[in-house]
C-alpha positions in Angstrom: -0.2 -0.2 0.1 1.3 3.2 -0.7 2.2 5.6 1.8 -0.6 8.2 0.3 -3.4 5.6 0.9 -2.6 5.6 5.0 -2.4 9.4 4.8 -5.7 9.6 5.8 -6.0 7.4 8.7 -2.6 9.1 10.5 -3.4 12.5 9.8 -6.1 15.0 8.7 -6.6 19.0 8.3 -9.2 19.4 10.8 -9.0 20.8 14.7 -11.5 20.5 17.2 -13.4 23.6 15.7 -14.7 21.5 12.6 -15.6 18.6 14.9 -17.8 20.6 17.5 -19.5 23.0 14.5 -20.2 19.4 12.5 -21.6 18.0 16.0 -23.8 21.2 16.7 -25.6 21.1 13.3 -26.4 17.1 13.4 -27.6 17.6 17.0 -28.8 21.0 17.1 -29.9 22.0 13.9 -31.0 18.7 12.2 -32.6 17.0 15.3 -33.6 20.3 17.2 -35.1 21.8 14.0 -35.7 19.8 10.8 -36.8 16.8 12.9 -39.2 18.6 15.7 -39.8 21.9 14.1 -39.6 21.2 10.0 -40.6 17.5 9.7 -44.1 18.4 11.5 -44.9 20.8 9.2 -43.6 18.7 6.1 -46.6 16.1 7.5 -49.4 18.8 7.4 -48.2 20.1 4.3 -48.4 16.8 2.3 -50.9 14.9 4.7 -48.7 11.6 4.3 -46.2 10.2 6.3 -43.8 8.4 3.6 -43.3 11.9 2.0 -43.1 14.1 5.1 -40.3 11.6 6.0 -38.8 11.0 2.4 -38.5 15.0 2.0 -37.2 15.2 5.4 -34.3 12.8 4.8 -33.4 14.9 1.3 -33.4 18.2 3.7 -30.8 16.9 6.1 -29.0 15.2 3.5 -28.5 18.7 2.1 -28.2 20.2 5.2 -25.4 18.0 6.2 -23.4 18.0 2.9 -23.7 21.5 2.5 -22.1 21.5 6.5 -19.3 19.1 5.7 -18.1 21.3 2.6 -18.5 24.8 4.1 -17.2 23.5 7.5 -14.8 20.6 6.5 -13.5 21.3 3.2 -14.1 24.8 1.6 -12.1 26.6 4.2 -9.1 24.9 3.5 -9.4 24.2 -0.1 -9.8 20.3 0.6 -11.6 17.6 -1.9 -14.1 15.6 -1.0 -11.6 12.8 -1.9 -11.0 13.9 1.9 -13.8 12.1 3.5 -13.7 9.5 1.4 -14.8 9.6 -2.0 -12.4 7.7 -3.8 -12.3 4.9 -5.9 -11.3 1.5 -4.5 -9.9 -1.3 -6.5 -12.0 -3.5 -8.2 -10.3 -6.9 -5.8 -12.6 -5.2 -3.1 -15.9 -6.0 -4.9 -15.9 -9.7 -3.0 -15.1 -8.1 0.8 -18.3 -5.8 -0.3 -20.3 -8.9 -1.0 -18.8 -10.5 2.2 -19.3 -7.7 4.5 -22.6 -7.1 3.1 -23.4 -10.6 3.8 -22.3 -10.3 7.5 -24.4 -6.9 7.7 -27.5 -8.4 6.6 -27.4 -11.8 8.8 -26.3 -10.0 11.7 -29.0 -7.4 11.0 -31.5 -10.3 11.3 -30.1 -11.9 14.9 -29.6 -8.8 16.1 -33.5 -7.7 15.6 -34.6 -10.8 16.6 -32.8 -10.6 19.7 -33.9 -7.2 20.2 -37.5 -7.8 20.1 -37.1 -10.6 22.2 -35.7 -9.1 25.2 -37.2 -5.5 24.9 -39.9 -5.8 22.4 -41.6 -4.2 18.9 -40.8 -0.8 20.5 -40.1 1.7 17.9 -41.4 5.0 16.2 -40.8 4.0 12.0 -44.1 6.3 10.7 -42.1 6.0 7.2 -42.2 1.7 7.5 -45.8 2.2 8.7 -47.2 4.3 5.9 -45.8 2.2 3.5 -47.4 -1.0 4.6 -50.1 0.7 4.5 -50.4 2.0 0.9 -48.2 -0.9 -0.8 -48.0 0.9 -4.2 -45.2 1.3 -7.3 -44.6 5.1 -6.2 -44.4 4.3 -2.4 -42.0 1.5 -2.8 -40.0 3.3 -5.3 -40.1 6.4 -2.8 -38.6 4.3 0.0 -36.2 2.5 -2.2 -34.5 5.9 -3.2 -34.7 7.6 0.3 -33.2 4.5 2.0 -31.3 2.9 -0.8 -29.4 5.7 -2.1 -30.1 9.3 0.1 -29.4 7.6 3.3 -26.5 5.9 2.6 -24.3 8.9 0.6 -25.1 11.4 3.0 -24.8 9.3 6.2 -21.9 7.4 5.2 -19.7 10.8 4.0 -20.7 12.5 7.2 -20.4 9.6 9.7 -17.3 7.3 8.1 -15.9 10.0 6.0 -15.7 13.1 8.6 -16.7 11.6 12.0 -14.8 8.1 11.7 -11.6 9.6 10.1 -11.8 12.6 12.7 -11.5 9.5 15.6 -9.5 7.8 14.0 -6.5 9.8 13.7 -6.5 10.7 17.3 -7.7 7.8 19.1 -7.3 4.8 16.7 -9.1 2.2 15.0 -11.2 0.9 17.5 -12.3 4.2 19.8 -12.9 5.4 16.1 -15.0 2.6 15.2 -17.1 2.3 18.4 -17.6 6.2 19.4 -18.6 7.2 15.7 -20.8 3.8 15.5 -22.5 5.0 18.9 -23.0 8.8 17.5 -24.6 7.3 14.7 -27.2 4.9 16.3 -28.0 7.9 18.9 -29.1 10.2 16.3 -31.6 7.8 15.1 -33.4 8.0 18.4 -36.7 7.3 18.4 -36.8 4.4 16.5 -35.3 2.4 19.4 -35.8 -1.5 17.8 -33.6 -0.6 15.2 -31.0 1.2 17.3 -28.4 -1.9 18.0 -29.1 -2.6 13.7 -27.8 1.3 13.7 -24.4 0.4 15.5 -23.9 -2.8 14.1 -24.2 -0.7 10.6 -21.5 2.0 12.0 -19.0 -0.8 12.5 -19.3 -2.9 9.3 -19.0 0.2 7.4 -16.3 1.9 9.3 -14.4 -1.4 8.7 -15.3 -1.1 4.9 -14.3 2.5 5.0 -10.9 1.2 6.9 -10.0 -1.7 4.9 -10.7 -0.3 1.4 -9.5 3.4 1.4 -12.6 4.6 0.1 -16.5 5.7 1.5 -17.9 4.1 -1.5 -18.1 0.2 -0.3 -19.5 1.6 2.3 -22.3 3.2 0.5 -22.7 0.1 -1.4 -22.7 -2.0 1.7 -25.8 0.4 3.5 -27.1 1.4 0.4 -27.9 -2.9 -0.3 -29.0 -3.7 2.7 -31.6 -0.8 2.9 -32.9 -1.9 -0.3 -33.4 -5.8 0.7 -35.0 -4.1 3.8 -37.6 -1.7 1.6 -38.5 -4.9 -0.6 -39.4 -7.0 2.2 -41.1 -4.4 4.3 -43.2 -3.8 0.8 -43.7 -7.8 0.6 -44.5 -8.0 4.4 
């Protein structure tokens, strides 16, 4: 492996200022404003939990990606490759397939254990809305939201920036644990899916670690979400 490929794992151009600003954007603006103020407005406007939830996801994606750009990248004239948007070798595809299967099987096991131990306590109105009205349009919207929009912005933000920031200062173990924990916390109140979200954080951070690219993490995340959408529509 070339020394340049390892550079992102041992140093970056950021300080605590960028971390604090982006976490404030996430926990202050996204959760405090978008989820609790804007989201109800979307629901009232559209009258459909699936459509409003999808629009909320798109809004969050735009806000966080703009945040990464204007807070972490543009001030220091950095490219998107600094948050993992770089190519990966074709030989890594077999790893991606393996990690996807691991995440898929692990998700099923974790979900079953969660239901067994704490019951089916959750708040996922988009899923319920789609199950109540299974149409091609509803499934398509859910697919685009869960399998494309969410994986791209979440992997760039939580693995590309956050995991990298933590990894360069605390090492791979703490980097994976803390970035996955934060990724899990922001999914409240979908409580029954939180253990799966943590598993997602671990698998995708490891994929980024091993391939030096965020795209394998996006593919893994998107593939499992796509399967979940299709199973929900059939259920």
